[in-house]
C-alpha positions in Angstrom: 2.3 6.5 5.6 -0.2 4.3 7.4 -3.4 5.0 5.4 -6.6 4.2 7.3 -9.3 5.3 4.9 -9.9 4.9 1.2 -12.4 7.2 -0.6 -13.5 6.0 -4.1 -15.4 7.7 -6.9 -17.6 5.1 -8.6 -18.1 5.6 -12.3 -14.8 5.5 -14.2 -12.9 4.6 -11.0 -14.2 1.8 -8.8 -16.4 0.3 -11.5 -15.3 -0.8 -14.9 -16.9 0.1 -18.2 -19.7 -2.4 -17.5 -20.4 -0.5 -14.2 -19.2 -3.5 -12.2 -16.7 -4.1 -9.4 -14.4 -6.9 -10.5 -14.0 -9.8 -8.0 -10.3 -9.2 -7.2 -11.1 -5.5 -6.4 -14.1 -6.5 -4.3 -12.0 -9.0 -2.3 -9.3 -6.5 -1.7 -11.7 -3.9 -0.4 -13.2 -6.4 2.0 -9.7 -7.4 3.1 -8.7 -3.9 4.1 -12.0 -3.5 6.0 -11.2 -6.7 7.9 -7.9 -5.0 8.9 -10.0 -2.1 10.5 -9.6 0.3 7.6 -12.6 2.3 6.3 -14.0 2.6 2.8 -16.0 5.6 1.5 -18.0 5.4 -1.7 -17.8 9.0 -2.7 -20.1 9.7 -5.7 -22.3 12.2 -7.4 -24.9 9.5 -7.5 -28.0 9.7 -5.2 -27.8 7.5 -2.2 -30.0 4.8 -3.7 -27.7 4.5 -6.7 -24.7 3.8 -4.3 -26.4 1.3 -2.0 -26.1 -1.8 -4.3 -22.3 -1.4 -4.4 -22.1 -0.7 -0.7 -24.0 -3.9 -0.1 -21.6 -5.8 -2.4 -18.7 -4.5 -0.3 -20.3 -5.2 3.0 -19.8 -1.6 4.1 -22.5 -2.0 6.8 -20.8 -4.9 8.4 -17.5 -3.1 8.7 -18.8 0.4 9.6 -17.8 2.1 6.4 -19.6 5.0 4.6 -21.5 6.3 1.6 -20.9 9.9 0.5 -23.6 10.7 -2.1 -24.8 13.7 -4.0 -21.1 14.9 -4.4 -20.9 15.3 -0.6 -24.4 16.6 0.0 -25.0 13.6 2.3 -22.9 11.1 4.3 -24.5 7.9 5.5 -23.1 5.6 8.1 -23.7 2.2 6.5 -23.7 0.3 9.9 -26.4 2.4 11.5 -28.1 3.5 8.2 -28.1 7.0 9.8 -27.4 10.2 7.9 -24.4 11.7 9.8 -24.0 14.8 7.6 -26.3 16.6 5.2 -26.7 19.9 3.5 -29.7 20.9 1.4 -30.1 23.3 -1.5 -31.9 26.6 -0.7 -35.6 26.2 -1.7 -35.5 29.3 -3.8 -33.1 28.0 -6.5 -35.2 25.4 -8.3 -37.4 27.9 -10.3 -34.6 30.1 -11.7 -32.5 27.1 -12.6 -35.5 25.6 -14.4 -36.0 28.8 -16.4 -32.4 29.1 -17.3 -32.2 25.4 -18.4 -35.2 25.5 -20.6 -33.8 28.3 -22.7 -31.3 25.9 -24.2 -32.1 23.2 -26.8 -31.9 19.6 -25.7 -31.2 20.5 -22.0 -33.0 18.8 -19.1 -32.9 19.5 -15.4 -33.2 16.6 -12.9 -34.3 16.4 -9.3 -34.3 13.4 -7.0 -36.9 11.7 -4.8 -35.7 8.7 -2.7 -36.8 6.4 -5.5 -37.0 8.2 -8.8 -35.5 11.0 -11.0 -37.7 14.0 -11.8 -37.2 15.2 -15.3 -38.1 18.9 -15.3 -38.1 19.6 -19.1 -37.8 16.4 -21.2 -35.6 13.4 -20.7 -32.6 13.4 -23.0 -30.0 10.7 -23.5 -28.0 11.9 -20.5 -31.0 11.9 -18.2 -31.6 8.3 -19.4 -27.9 7.5 -18.6 -28.4 8.8 -15.1 -31.5 6.7 -14.8 -29.6 3.5 -15.9 -26.6 4.2 -13.7 -28.7 4.5 -10.6 -31.4 2.0 -11.5 -34.0 4.7 -10.8 -37.0 5.4 -13.1 -37.7 8.8 -14.6 -40.8 10.7 -13.7 -41.6 13.6 -16.1 -42.8 16.7 -14.2 -45.7 18.9 -15.3 -44.5 21.6 -13.0 -40.9 21.0 -12.0 -40.4 23.6 -9.2 -43.7 22.6 -7.6 -42.7 18.9 -7.5 -39.6 19.6 -5.4 -40.0 19.4 -1.7 -37.2 21.7 -0.5 -35.2 18.7 0.8 -32.9 18.3 -2.3 -29.2 17.7 -1.9 -28.5 18.6 -5.5 -30.0 19.3 -8.9 -28.5 18.0 -12.1 -28.5 19.7 -15.5 -28.0 17.2 -18.4 -27.2 17.9 -22.0 -24.6 17.8 -24.8 -21.0 18.8 -23.9 -21.3 21.6 -26.5 -24.2 23.3 -24.7 -23.4 22.5 -21.0 -20.7 25.2 -20.7 -23.1 27.9 -21.9 -25.7 26.8 -19.3 -22.9 26.6 -16.6 -21.8 30.2 -17.3 -25.3 31.5 -17.1 -26.1 29.6 -13.8 -22.8 30.9 -12.2 -23.5 34.4 -13.4 -27.0 34.3 -11.9 -26.2 32.8 -8.6 -22.6 34.1 -8.1 -21.3 32.3 -5.0 -24.7 31.4 -3.7 -24.3 27.8 -5.0 -21.5 25.4 -5.9 -21.7 24.7 -9.7 -19.4 22.3 -11.5 -19.3 19.5 -14.0 -18.8 15.9 -13.0 -18.8 14.9 -16.7 -18.9 17.1 -19.8 -22.7 16.3 -20.0 -23.5 16.6 -16.3 -23.7 19.9 -14.5 -24.0 19.6 -10.8 -25.9 22.2 -8.8 -24.9 21.9 -5.1 -25.3 23.9 -1.9 -22.6 26.5 -1.4 -19.3 25.1 -0.4 -20.3 21.5 -0.9 -18.0 19.1 -2.7 -16.4 15.7 -2.0 -13.4 17.2 -0.1 -15.6 19.4 2.2 -17.7 16.4 3.3 -14.8 14.0 3.6 -13.1 16.5 6.0 -16.3 16.6 8.0 -16.3 12.8 8.2 -12.6 12.6 9.1 -13.0 15.0 12.0 -15.9 12.9 13.3 -14.1 9.6 13.3 -10.7 10.9 14.5 -8.7 10.6 11.3 -6.8 13.2 9.3 -6.5 13.9 5.6 -2.9 12.6 5.7 -4.3 9.2 6.5 -6.7 9.2 3.5 -6.3 8.0 -0.1 -8.7 9.3 -2.6 -9.1 7.9 -6.1 -11.1 9.5 -8.9 -11.3 10.3 -12.6 -13.7 13.3 -13.0 -13.8 17.0 -12.5 -15.8 16.6 -9.3 -13.0 14.4 -7.8 -10.4 17.2 -8.0 -11.0 18.7 -4.6 -10.8 15.3 -2.8 -7.7 14.3 -4.7 -6.0 17.6 -3.8 -7.0 17.2 -0.1 -6.0 13.6 0.4 -2.7 12.5 1.9 -2.5 10.5 -1.4 -4.5 11.8 -4.3 -4.8 9.2 -7.0 -6.0 9.7 -10.6 -7.1 6.8 -12.8 -5.2 6.5 -16.1 -8.5 7.3 -17.8 -9.0 10.5 -15.7 -9.7 13.9 -17.2 -6.4 15.8 -17.9 -7.0 18.3 -15.1 -7.3 15.4 -12.6 -4.1 13.7 -13.9 -2.3 17.0 -13.5 -3.2 17.4 -9.8 -2.8 13.8 -8.7 0.1 12.6 -6.4 0.0 9.2 -8.1 -1.5 7.9 -11.4 -2.8 4.3 -11.3 -4.0 2.0 -14.0 -7.4 2.6 -15.7 -10.7 1.5 -14.3 -10.8 -1.4 -16.8 -7.3 -2.5 -15.7 -7.8 -2.8 -12.0 -6.5 0.6 -11.0 -8.2 0.6 -7.6 -6.8 -2.9 -6.9 -3.3 -1.7 -7.8 -3.6 1.2 -5.3 -4.8 -1.1 -2.5 -2.0 -3.7 -3.1 0.6 -1.0 -3.3 -0.4 1.3 -0.4 -3.0 -0.3 1.9 -2.7 -4.1 2.3 -0.4 -5.2 5.1 
């Protein structure tokens, strides 16, 4: 198959344990773009948290894309324009806040363009989100009031033992009104209904004249499942969650062993 587009999760996939892209992988990603192929950085991170990696990879020069907020927004890196976006309904923040604060050690996080808004109290996982994205934490006195109604997602953070309880209550309260899923055992993503990485990638593909059969998707987490199942070639990292390994068409090396580079060399470089 002549694969023309490569969609990559970031943490645990494109970046190694130090949250860095190794030089050989970076060079290979630039090489496939020089051949006219497109790269999509497909992440649960907010857009600002993806931009530094996009700049390293020269996505703007080659007309590639950022898919941020788990598919809540797609940005054309050349024009810097948002080409697809879906927002959370404005009435969800308050009930989510009241559900989250019932549980010990749980925080709920919103996003401004430049900061994270901690709705309850920053925990170690909120601090991890801050470090990953290089965005400061602002503690809210009134979380629902601080939100503007232009949120692509909310994030609930907490221990892997408590998050499933919160997830069950949020799903029970909202039913199918929202998409609710874990990206990591300590991150619960609250998304607009129907939004995930696969949904938004399909919207992108239709806009640029490509098909899912022409796409490779690489990932390691629960929020990568849909895009791995949708892609012409769905790739799990060796370090992926068991459910991702089970659904993948191909299992590559781990993120610390150049797994993305291995995929590029095997399936995309000509």
